[in-house]
C-alpha positions as CSV (number, residue, x, y, z in Angstrom):
1,X,-0.1,3.7,-3.7
2,X,1.4,1.6,-3.1
3,X,5.0,-0.1,-0.4
4,X,7.4,2.2,1.2
5,X,6.6,5.8,0.6
6,X,4.6,5.3,-2.5
7,X,2.0,7.8,-3.5
8,X,-0.8,5.2,-3.4
9,X,-1.4,3.2,-1.1
10,X,-3.4,3.7,0.4
11,X,-3.3,4.5,0.7
12,X,-2.1,4.8,-1.7
13,X,-2.7,6.4,-2.7
14,X,-3.8,4.2,-0.7
15,X,-4.8,5.3,-3.8
16,X,-7.4,3.8,-4.1
17,X,-9.0,1.2,-4.1
18,X,-11.8,-1.3,-3.9
19,X,-11.7,-4.6,-1.9
20,X,-11.7,-7.9,0.1
21,X,-10.9,-10.3,2.7
22,X,-7.7,-11.6,4.2
23,X,-7.8,-14.7,6.1
24,X,-8.2,-15.4,9.8
25,X,-5.5,-14.9,12.4
26,X,-5.0,-11.3,11.2
27,X,-4.2,-9.7,14.6
28,X,-1.6,-10.7,17.1
29,X,-2.6,-10.4,20.7
30,X,-6.0,-9.5,22.0
31,X,-7.8,-6.5,20.6
32,X,-11.0,-4.6,21.3
33,X,-14.6,-5.5,20.9
34,X,-15.5,-5.4,17.2
35,X,-19.2,-4.7,17.8
36,X,-21.0,-1.8,16.2
37,X,-20.7,0.4,19.2
38,X,-17.1,-0.3,20.0
39,X,-15.4,2.5,18.1
40,X,-11.9,1.7,17.1
41,X,-12.0,-2.0,17.9
42,X,-11.4,-4.7,15.4
43,X,-11.4,-8.5,15.2
44,X,-8.5,-10.1,17.1
45,X,-7.0,-13.5,17.4
46,X,-5.3,-14.0,20.8
47,X,-1.6,-14.6,20.6
48,X,0.8,-14.2,23.5
49,X,-0.2,-12.9,26.9
50,X,-2.0,-9.7,27.2
51,X,-3.4,-10.3,30.6
52,X,-1.1,-7.8,32.3
53,X,-0.2,-4.7,30.3
54,X,0.7,-1.1,31.0
55,X,-2.0,1.3,29.9
56,X,0.6,4.1,30.4
57,X,3.1,2.6,27.9
58,X,3.9,4.4,24.7
59,X,4.2,2.1,21.7
60,X,7.3,2.7,19.6
61,X,6.7,1.6,16.0
62,X,9.5,1.2,13.4
63,X,8.7,1.9,9.8
64,X,10.3,2.5,6.4
65,X,7.2,4.5,5.2
66,X,7.4,8.1,6.2
67,X,4.5,10.2,4.9
68,X,5.2,12.6,2.0
69,X,2.6,14.9,3.7
70,X,-0.4,14.3,5.9
71,X,-3.2,14.6,3.2
72,X,-4.3,11.4,1.6
73,X,-5.8,13.3,-1.3
74,X,-2.6,15.3,-1.8
75,X,-0.1,12.6,-2.5
76,X,0.6,11.7,1.2
77,X,1.6,8.2,0.2
78,X,1.6,4.9,2.0
79,X,3.1,6.4,5.1
80,X,0.2,8.6,6.0
81,X,-2.2,5.7,5.5
82,X,-0.1,3.6,7.8
83,X,0.0,6.2,10.6
84,X,-3.4,7.9,10.2
85,X,-6.0,5.4,8.8
86,X,-8.2,4.3,11.7
87,X,-5.9,6.0,14.2
88,X,-6.4,9.7,13.4
89,X,-9.1,9.6,10.8
90,X,-12.1,7.3,10.5
91,X,-14.5,6.6,7.7
92,X,-18.2,5.8,7.6
93,X,-17.1,2.2,7.5
94,X,-13.9,0.4,8.6
95,X,-12.0,-2.2,6.7
96,X,-10.6,-4.5,9.4
97,X,-7.2,-6.3,9.2
98,X,-9.2,-9.4,8.1
99,X,-10.7,-7.5,5.1
100,X,-14.2,-7.2,6.6
101,X,-16.3,-4.0,6.3
102,X,-17.9,-2.8,9.5
103,X,-19.9,0.2,10.5
104,X,-17.9,3.0,12.0
105,X,-19.1,6.6,11.8
106,X,-22.2,5.3,9.9
107,X,-24.6,3.9,12.5
108,X,-26.7,2.4,9.7
109,X,-27.5,2.7,6.1
110,X,-30.3,1.8,3.6
111,X,-30.1,1.2,-0.2
112,X,-33.0,1.9,-2.6
113,X,-34.5,-0.9,-4.5
114,X,-32.8,0.3,-7.7
115,X,-29.4,0.4,-6.0
116,X,-28.9,4.1,-6.9
117,X,-29.6,5.8,-3.6
118,X,-27.8,5.3,-0.3
119,X,-29.0,6.8,2.9
120,X,-26.6,6.9,5.8
121,X,-27.4,7.7,9.4
122,X,-24.4,9.1,11.3
123,X,-23.4,8.0,14.8
124,X,-24.5,10.5,17.4
125,X,-22.1,12.2,19.8
126,X,-18.9,12.1,17.6
127,X,-16.6,15.1,17.8
128,X,-13.5,16.1,15.8
129,X,-10.2,16.7,17.6
130,X,-10.9,20.4,17.3
131,X,-14.1,19.9,19.3
132,X,-16.5,20.5,16.4
133,X,-19.3,17.9,16.2
134,X,-19.5,15.5,13.3
135,X,-22.3,16.4,10.9
136,X,-23.5,15.4,7.5
137,X,-21.8,18.5,6.0
138,X,-18.4,17.0,7.0
139,X,-19.2,13.7,5.2
140,X,-20.3,15.6,2.0
141,X,-17.2,17.7,2.1
142,X,-14.9,14.6,2.6
143,X,-16.4,12.8,-0.3
144,X,-16.1,15.8,-2.5
145,X,-12.4,16.3,-1.5
146,X,-11.7,12.8,-3.0
147,X,-13.6,13.5,-6.2
148,X,-12.4,17.1,-6.7
149,X,-10.5,18.0,-9.8
150,X,-7.3,18.7,-7.8
151,X,-7.5,15.5,-5.8
152,X,-4.6,13.2,-6.1
153,X,-6.3,10.2,-4.6
154,X,-6.1,7.0,-6.6
155,X,-9.5,6.3,-5.2
156,X,-10.9,9.2,-7.2
157,X,-12.0,7.0,-10.1
158,X,-14.0,4.7,-7.8
159,X,-16.3,7.6,-6.9
160,X,-16.9,8.9,-10.4
161,X,-20.2,7.0,-10.0
162,X,-21.4,9.6,-7.4
163,X,-24.1,11.9,-8.9
164,X,-24.9,14.0,-5.8
165,X,-24.4,14.1,-2.0
166,X,-27.3,15.6,0.0
167,X,-27.5,16.5,3.6
168,X,-31.2,16.7,4.7
169,X,-30.2,17.0,8.3
170,X,-27.1,16.9,10.5
171,X,-27.2,13.1,10.9
172,X,-28.4,12.1,7.5
173,X,-26.4,11.8,4.3
174,X,-28.0,10.8,1.0
175,X,-25.8,9.8,-1.9
176,X,-27.2,9.3,-5.3
177,X,-25.3,7.3,-7.9
178,X,-25.3,7.4,-11.7
179,X,-25.0,3.7,-11.9
180,X,-25.2,0.7,-9.5
181,X,-22.0,0.1,-7.6
182,X,-21.6,-3.2,-5.8
183,X,-18.4,-1.9,-4.1
184,X,-19.7,1.4,-3.0
185,X,-19.9,0.7,0.7
186,X,-16.6,-1.0,0.6
187,X,-15.1,2.0,-1.2
188,X,-16.4,4.3,1.4
189,X,-14.1,2.7,4.0
190,X,-11.3,4.4,2.2
191,X,-12.7,8.0,2.6
192,X,-11.5,9.7,5.7
193,X,-14.1,12.0,7.3
194,X,-12.4,15.3,7.8
195,X,-13.8,18.4,9.5
196,X,-15.1,20.6,6.7
197,X,-13.5,23.7,8.3
198,X,-10.0,22.1,8.6
199,X,-7.1,23.9,6.9
200,X,-3.6,23.0,5.8
201,X,-4.2,19.3,5.9
202,X,-0.8,18.6,4.5
203,X,0.8,19.5,7.8
204,X,-2.1,19.2,10.3
205,X,-5.2,17.1,10.9
206,X,-8.8,17.2,12.3
207,X,-10.2,13.8,12.4
208,X,-12.5,11.8,14.8
209,X,-10.1,8.9,15.6
210,X,-8.8,7.6,18.9
211,X,-5.6,9.5,18.5
212,X,-4.7,13.0,17.5
213,X,-1.4,14.2,15.9
214,X,1.2,15.0,18.5
215,X,4.3,16.1,16.6
216,X,5.8,15.3,13.2
217,X,9.6,15.6,13.0
218,X,10.1,15.2,9.3
219,X,12.8,12.6,8.6
220,X,12.6,11.2,12.1
221,X,9.4,10.6,14.0
222,X,5.6,11.1,14.0
223,X,3.8,10.8,17.3
224,X,0.1,10.2,18.1
225,X,-1.5,11.0,21.4
226,X,-4.9,9.7,22.7
227,X,-7.9,11.9,22.1
228,X,-9.7,12.4,25.4
229,X,-13.0,13.2,23.6
230,X,-13.0,10.1,21.5
231,X,-16.5,8.7,21.0
232,X,-15.5,5.0,21.1
233,X,-13.3,2.7,23.1
234,X,-10.1,4.4,24.4
235,X,-6.7,3.1,23.2
236,X,-5.0,0.5,25.3
237,X,-1.8,2.6,25.4
238,X,-0.7,6.1,26.2
239,X,0.3,6.9,22.6
240,X,2.3,5.8,19.6
241,X,5.5,7.1,18.0
242,X,6.4,6.1,14.5
243,X,10.1,6.0,14.0
244,X,11.2,6.3,10.3
245,X,14.2,4.6,8.8
246,X,15.7,4.5,5.3
247,X,17.3,1.1,5.6
248,X,16.0,-2.3,6.8
249,X,19.3,-2.9,8.7
250,X,18.9,0.3,10.7
251,X,15.3,-0.6,11.4
252,X,16.2,-4.1,12.7
253,X,19.0,-2.7,14.8
254,X,16.4,-0.4,16.4
255,X,14.3,-3.4,17.3
256,X,17.3,-5.3,18.7
257,X,18.2,-2.4,20.9
258,X,14.6,-1.8,22.1
259,X,14.5,1.6,20.4
260,X,11.3,0.3,18.8
261,X,8.8,-2.3,19.9
262,X,7.5,-3.5,16.5
263,X,8.4,-3.4,12.8
264,X,5.4,-2.8,10.6
265,X,6.8,-4.7,7.6
266,X,10.1,-6.5,7.7
267,X,12.2,-5.8,4.6
268,X,15.3,-7.8,5.5
269,X,14.5,-11.6,5.5
270,X,18.1,-12.4,6.0
271,X,17.9,-10.8,9.4
272,X,14.9,-12.9,10.6
273,X,16.9,-15.7,12.2
274,X,18.2,-13.4,14.9
275,X,14.5,-12.8,15.9
276,X,13.2,-16.3,15.3
277,X,15.7,-17.8,17.7
278,X,15.2,-15.1,20.4
279,X,12.3,-15.5,22.9
280,X,12.2,-11.7,23.3
281,X,10.7,-11.4,19.8
282,X,7.9,-12.8,17.8
283,X,7.9,-13.1,14.0
284,X,4.4,-13.0,12.4
285,X,4.0,-14.1,8.8
286,X,0.7,-12.4,7.7
287,X,-1.0,-11.9,4.4
288,X,0.0,-9.1,2.1
289,X,-1.8,-7.3,-0.7
290,X,1.4,-5.5,-1.9
291,X,2.5,-6.3,-5.4
292,X,5.9,-5.3,-6.8
293,X,5.4,-4.2,-10.4
294,X,7.6,-3.5,-13.3
295,X,5.1,-1.0,-14.7
296,X,5.5,-0.1,-18.4
297,X,4.3,3.1,-19.9
298,X,2.0,1.5,-22.3
299,X,1.7,4.7,-24.3
300,X,5.4,4.9,-25.0
301,X,7.5,3.0,-27.5
302,X,8.5,0.2,-27.4
303,X,6.1,-0.7,-24.6
304,X,3.1,0.2,-26.7
305,X,3.7,-3.1,-28.3
306,X,2.2,-6.1,-26.4
307,X,4.9,-8.5,-27.8
308,X,7.6,-6.3,-26.3
309,X,6.0,-6.3,-22.9
310,X,5.5,-10.1,-23.1
311,X,9.1,-10.6,-24.1
312,X,10.4,-8.5,-21.1
313,X,8.1,-10.5,-18.8
314,X,9.3,-13.8,-20.1
315,X,12.9,-12.8,-19.9
316,X,12.8,-12.1,-16.1
317,X,12.9,-15.1,-13.7
318,X,10.4,-13.8,-11.1
319,X,10.7,-16.7,-8.8
320,X,14.5,-16.3,-8.7
321,X,14.1,-12.6,-8.0
322,X,11.6,-13.4,-5.2
323,X,13.9,-16.0,-3.7
324,X,17.0,-13.8,-3.9
325,X,15.2,-11.0,-2.0
326,X,12.8,-12.9,0.3
327,X,14.1,-16.4,0.6
328,X,11.2,-18.6,1.4
329,X,8.7,-15.8,1.8
330,X,6.4,-14.1,-0.7
331,X,4.4,-15.4,-3.7
332,X,4.7,-15.3,-7.5
333,X,1.3,-14.4,-8.8
334,X,1.5,-13.4,-12.5
335,X,-1.2,-10.7,-12.2
336,X,-2.3,-7.7,-10.1
337,X,-4.7,-9.9,-8.1
338,X,-3.5,-11.4,-4.7
339,X,-4.9,-14.6,-3.4
340,X,-7.0,-12.7,-0.9
341,X,-9.2,-11.2,-3.7
342,X,-12.3,-13.1,-4.6
343,X,-11.3,-13.2,-8.3
344,X,-7.8,-14.6,-7.8
345,X,-6.4,-17.3,-10.0
346,X,-2.8,-18.3,-10.6
347,X,-1.7,-16.7,-13.9
348,X,2.0,-17.2,-13.6
349,X,1.9,-19.5,-16.7
350,X,0.5,-16.8,-19.0
351,X,4.0,-15.3,-19.5
352,X,6.3,-18.0,-18.2
353,X,10.0,-17.6,-17.7
354,X,11.4,-18.6,-21.1
355,X,14.4,-16.7,-22.5
356,X,14.1,-18.3,-26.0
357,X,10.4,-17.4,-26.2
358,X,11.3,-13.8,-25.2
359,X,13.9,-13.6,-28.0
360,X,11.3,-14.9,-30.5
361,X,8.7,-12.3,-29.3
362,X,11.2,-9.5,-29.7
363,X,12.1,-10.6,-33.2
364,X,8.4,-10.8,-34.1
365,X,8.0,-7.2,-32.7
366,X,10.7,-6.1,-35.1
367,X,13.4,-5.8,-32.4
368,X,15.6,-8.8,-33.0
369,X,18.7,-7.0,-31.6
370,X,16.9,-5.7,-28.5
371,X,16.5,-2.1,-27.5
372,X,17.5,0.4,-24.8
373,X,15.3,1.9,-22.1
374,X,15.5,3.8,-18.8
375,X,14.1,2.2,-15.6
376,X,13.0,4.8,-13.0
377,X,13.7,3.2,-9.7
378,X,12.7,4.4,-6.2
379,X,15.7,4.7,-4.0
380,X,14.5,2.5,-1.1
381,X,14.8,-1.2,-0.6
382,X,14.2,-3.5,-2.4
383,X,13.8,-1.5,-5.6
384,X,17.5,-0.9,-6.4
385,X,18.3,-4.6,-5.9
386,X,15.3,-5.6,-8.1
387,X,16.4,-3.1,-10.8
388,X,19.9,-4.5,-10.9
389,X,18.5,-8.1,-11.2
390,X,16.2,-7.0,-14.0
391,X,19.0,-5.3,-15.8
392,X,21.0,-8.5,-15.7
393,X,18.1,-10.7,-16.9
394,X,17.2,-8.4,-19.8
395,X,20.8,-8.2,-21.0
396,X,20.4,-11.9,-22.0
397,X,17.9,-10.9,-24.8
398,X,19.9,-7.8,-25.9
399,X,17.8,-5.3,-23.9
400,X,20.0,-2.6,-22.3
401,X,18.6,-1.1,-19.1
402,X,19.7,2.3,-17.7
403,X,18.7,2.5,-14.0
404,X,17.6,6.0,-12.9
405,X,17.4,6.0,-9.1
406,X,14.9,8.6,-7.8
407,X,13.3,9.6,-4.5
408,X,9.7,8.9,-3.7
409,X,8.8,12.6,-4.2
410,X,10.5,12.6,-7.6
411,X,8.7,9.3,-8.5
412,X,5.3,10.9,-7.7
413,X,5.9,14.0,-9.8
414,X,7.8,12.4,-12.7
415,X,6.0,9.1,-13.1
416,X,2.6,9.2,-11.4
417,X,1.7,12.8,-12.1
418,X,3.6,13.8,-15.3
419,X,3.7,10.3,-16.9
420,X,7.3,11.1,-17.9
421,X,8.8,7.6,-17.9
422,X,9.3,4.5,-20.1
423,X,9.2,1.9,-17.3
424,X,9.3,2.0,-13.5
425,X,9.4,-0.2,-10.4
426,X,6.6,0.5,-7.9
427,X,4.7,-1.2,-5.2
428,X,0.9,-1.2,-5.1
429,X,-0.4,-2.0,-1.7
430,X,-4.2,-2.3,-2.1
431,X,-6.4,-5.3,-2.5
432,X,-8.8,-5.4,-5.5
433,X,-6.9,-2.8,-7.3
434,X,-6.9,-4.7,-10.6
435,X,-9.8,-2.3,-11.5
436,X,-7.2,0.4,-12.2
437,X,-6.4,-1.3,-15.4
438,X,-9.9,-0.4,-16.5
439,X,-8.9,3.3,-16.4
440,X,-6.9,4.3,-19.5
441,X,-6.0,7.6,-17.7
442,X,-4.1,5.8,-15.0
443,X,-0.3,6.4,-14.9
444,X,0.7,3.3,-16.8
445,X,-1.6,4.1,-19.7
446,X,-3.1,0.7,-20.4
447,X,-6.1,1.1,-22.6
448,X,-8.2,-1.9,-23.6
449,X,-11.9,-1.1,-24.2
450,X,-12.8,-4.8,-23.5
451,X,-11.2,-4.7,-20.1
452,X,-12.8,-1.3,-19.3
453,X,-16.2,-2.7,-20.2
454,X,-15.6,-5.8,-18.0
455,X,-14.5,-3.7,-15.0
456,X,-17.5,-1.4,-15.4
457,X,-20.0,-4.3,-15.8
458,X,-18.5,-6.0,-12.8
459,X,-19.2,-2.9,-10.7
460,X,-22.8,-3.0,-11.8
461,X,-23.2,-6.6,-10.8
462,X,-26.2,-7.7,-8.7
463,X,-24.2,-10.4,-7.0
464,X,-20.6,-10.8,-5.7
465,X,-20.4,-14.1,-7.7
466,X,-21.1,-12.2,-11.0
467,X,-18.6,-9.5,-10.0
468,X,-15.9,-12.1,-9.4
469,X,-16.7,-13.9,-12.7
470,X,-16.3,-10.7,-14.7
471,X,-13.2,-9.5,-12.9
472,X,-11.6,-12.9,-13.5
473,X,-12.2,-12.4,-17.2
474,X,-10.7,-8.9,-17.0
475,X,-7.7,-10.0,-15.0
476,X,-6.9,-12.8,-17.5
477,X,-7.1,-10.4,-20.4
478,X,-4.8,-7.9,-18.6
479,X,-2.3,-10.7,-18.0
480,X,-2.5,-11.9,-21.6
481,X,-1.8,-8.3,-22.7
482,X,1.2,-8.1,-20.3
483,X,-0.1,-4.7,-19.3
484,X,2.6,-4.8,-16.6
485,X,5.0,-7.4,-15.3
486,X,3.9,-8.4,-11.8
487,X,7.1,-9.5,-10.3
488,X,5.8,-10.9,-7.0
489,X,3.5,-10.5,-4.0
490,X,5.3,-9.3,-0.9
491,X,5.2,-11.3,2.3
492,X,3.8,-9.4,5.3
493,X,6.3,-10.0,8.1
494,X,5.7,-8.1,11.3
495,X,8.4,-8.5,14.0
496,X,7.6,-7.4,17.5
497,X,8.8,-7.6,21.0
498,X,7.2,-10.5,22.9
499,X,5.9,-8.0,25.4
500,X,3.5,-6.6,22.7
501,X,0.1,-7.9,21.7
502,X,-2.9,-6.6,19.8
503,X,-1.0,-5.4,16.7
504,X,-2.2,-6.0,13.1
505,X,-0.2,-8.5,11.1
506,X,-1.8,-8.6,7.7
507,X,-0.8,-5.2,6.4
508,X,-4.1,-4.9,4.4
509,X,-3.7,-1.7,2.2
510,X,-0.8,-0.6,4.4
511,X,-3.0,0.4,7.4
512,X,-1.6,-0.2,10.9
513,X,-4.2,0.1,13.6
514,X,-2.4,0.9,16.8
515,X,-5.3,1.6,19.2
516,X,-5.5,-2.0,20.4
517,X,-1.8,-2.6,21.0
518,X,-0.8,-3.5,24.5
519,X,2.6,-3.5,26.1
520,X,3.4,-5.7,29.0
């Protein structure tokens, strides 16, 4: 999944994924207690004054990421993760904005000595928005929704290890695994617990979170209202309205005119000065896990040839692209792994910017005069700009790029679902998602048995140190194969009214917990 309205992320598909910690200072303003009984609270680092706030205020949130639908197993995209994760739906565990895993709907859990059986005790007194009580049957059904044949969740592969889910009583869930999975509890933080009787989840919801769905006006707004029957700490506001925009300029204008209180992820760095120099706003430079990829279809000619992929990567000046779009923000990383992952290392030197090297690699691949290909490009910023830049760079080595601009819906069907593409631009929002390269069935078709084995062995590790060691090996091999061209790691810039506090700033996996936001 996944930025903008990608089908991942998150949330992607959220799609997926597996993974770990961002640094400190991840929340602006004061939040709620992060203790085991505090419900929707999370860690917070005080910033600004939240001593006096209006509990009756509605928080107006500006975003570029409207959901495709409201079902995170049905291609809902980054937008539904941003609006619903932790706000409307909760998991057995919560991934905080700092990347820590905390108990949520699971009161406690035990793991058998062989690491193959997990027994979860559910929190008592939790009800869904419909009024139905939370039971183990709902947890079983929610896990099986993600693993079902028709599921479109990118997290689906992470749960192939599940052998069975048993419900000995209403508060106990027993999950048996085929193999050890060091990331299993972490991965469970991505599964929304949904009422097993809920219907039409693409347009409605039945979660346990602090908010319930108010109204979704497609193409305009999505509102959330506090759930009076919430089991945990009540939100510090009267509700939230997500306002959706298709351009960064329109989004910034909405903030300047007080139509919105906060922008979840700034996409126009050139506009930041008007906020930096204005005491009415605060600019927060958080940590991102979003990578912009030039993803090749590694099954399709000519990108089934590693030398061609490496040549394309070496012909593109990633740092120049990053600077042209983000100025002094963002990071060149050279791989799928962001610095917040435990197995990060700087691999930008593996395929350095070197036009002469790119020409030699093309000649060695039997394409001395270059080739033509079509680049499927999502229609929202910064993809069209990046595509134009890439077209210009590759022209230097005789590669002719035809840019095919498509919507997020078209991208999901054409590229992700049907694999009908040669190359594409896409954002992947999750941390620890390098493991997707161990799945040859994933949309980009990268198939290296050595990498698959390393990823599988890492998941069976007894220690996080061994896991990190194996995934570093896998990541280096993926980079050496130029499985994709990782153009850069996005910055995570949240701009908000100075009257606001308690909002997340790290953008981990595209979630945006709103329950602790206070407005003065």
